[in-house]
C-alpha positions as CSV (number, residue, x, y, z in Angstrom):
1,M,119.3,118.2,90.7
2,N,120.9,119.5,93.8
3,L,121.1,122.8,94.3
4,Y,124.8,122.6,95.3
5,S,126.1,120.2,93.4
6,L,127.3,121.2,90.2
7,D,126.5,117.9,88.5
8,A,123.7,118.0,86.2
9,T,122.2,114.9,86.1
10,P,118.9,114.2,87.7
11,T,117.8,113.0,91.4
12,V,115.1,110.7,91.5
13,A,113.5,113.4,93.8
14,D,113.4,115.6,90.0
15,E,112.1,112.0,87.8
16,V,109.4,111.5,90.5
17,S,108.2,115.5,90.6
18,A,108.5,114.9,86.4
19,V,106.4,111.8,86.4
20,V,104.0,114.0,88.7
21,D,103.2,116.7,86.8
22,D,102.9,114.7,83.6
23,A,99.8,113.1,85.7
24,Q,98.8,116.0,86.6
25,V,98.3,117.6,83.3
26,I,96.9,114.3,81.5
27,A,94.3,114.2,84.7
28,K,93.5,117.3,83.9
29,T,93.2,116.9,79.9
30,L,90.9,114.2,80.9
31,P,87.2,114.7,80.9
32,A,84.8,114.0,83.1
33,K,82.5,113.2,80.7
34,R,84.3,109.8,79.9
35,L,83.2,108.4,83.2
36,A,79.5,109.6,83.5
37,E,78.4,107.2,80.8
38,P,80.4,104.0,82.5
39,A,79.3,105.2,85.7
40,R,75.6,105.6,84.4
41,T,75.6,102.3,82.9
42,L,77.3,100.4,86.4
43,R,74.5,102.2,88.4
44,G,71.6,100.4,86.4
45,L,73.0,97.2,87.1
46,W,73.2,97.7,90.1
47,D,69.5,98.7,90.5
48,Q,68.2,96.4,88.5
49,A,70.6,93.1,90.4
50,L,69.0,95.0,93.8
51,D,65.4,95.0,92.5
52,T,66.2,91.2,91.0
53,T,67.1,90.0,94.6
54,C,64.2,91.5,96.3
55,A,61.3,90.3,94.3
56,F,63.1,86.6,94.8
57,V,63.0,87.0,98.5
58,D,59.3,88.1,98.5
59,R,58.5,85.3,96.5
60,Q,61.2,82.9,98.1
61,P,61.5,83.8,101.3
62,M,62.9,80.6,103.1
63,Q,64.9,80.0,100.1
64,A,66.9,82.5,100.2
65,V,67.7,82.5,103.7
66,M,69.4,79.4,102.9
67,I,71.4,80.9,99.6
68,A,72.0,83.1,102.1
69,A,73.6,80.7,104.9
70,A,74.9,78.6,102.2
71,A,76.7,81.4,101.1
72,S,78.2,82.7,104.3
73,S,79.6,78.9,105.3
74,V,81.4,79.4,101.7
75,L,83.0,83.1,102.7
76,T,83.9,82.1,106.1
77,L,85.5,78.8,104.8
78,F,87.4,80.8,102.0
79,L,88.1,84.2,104.4
80,T,89.4,81.4,107.3
81,R,91.1,78.8,104.6
82,G,89.2,75.5,106.5
83,R,91.7,76.1,109.7
84,P,89.8,75.1,112.9
85,R,88.6,77.6,115.5
86,R,92.3,77.0,117.8
87,E,94.6,77.3,115.4
88,R,93.0,80.6,113.6
89,V,93.4,82.3,117.9
90,T,96.2,80.9,118.9
91,G,98.4,80.3,115.4
92,R,99.0,76.7,116.4
93,S,98.4,73.6,114.9
94,Y,96.6,70.2,117.7
95,D,99.7,69.1,116.2
96,A,101.2,71.3,118.5
97,Y,99.5,70.6,122.1
């Protein structure tokens, strides 16, 4: 509501302020403990995956290198969307030359 206006309808700023106030109240009432257990579980899964990966690299180093090379090739293809280098750099296709 504008301070200099006689109109009692709330403005967008009033609505946003009310939403922010509600969010702050909700955030303060949520217990931080609810997030501790999932974070601990996720950390355990991460550690397990890291240990498994390190053990695989120790047992099969060449196969691990080949898997990493193949994965990076697929990731590069995905990120560049299969476009040739000239098209990625200049933004023009070969047909434009």
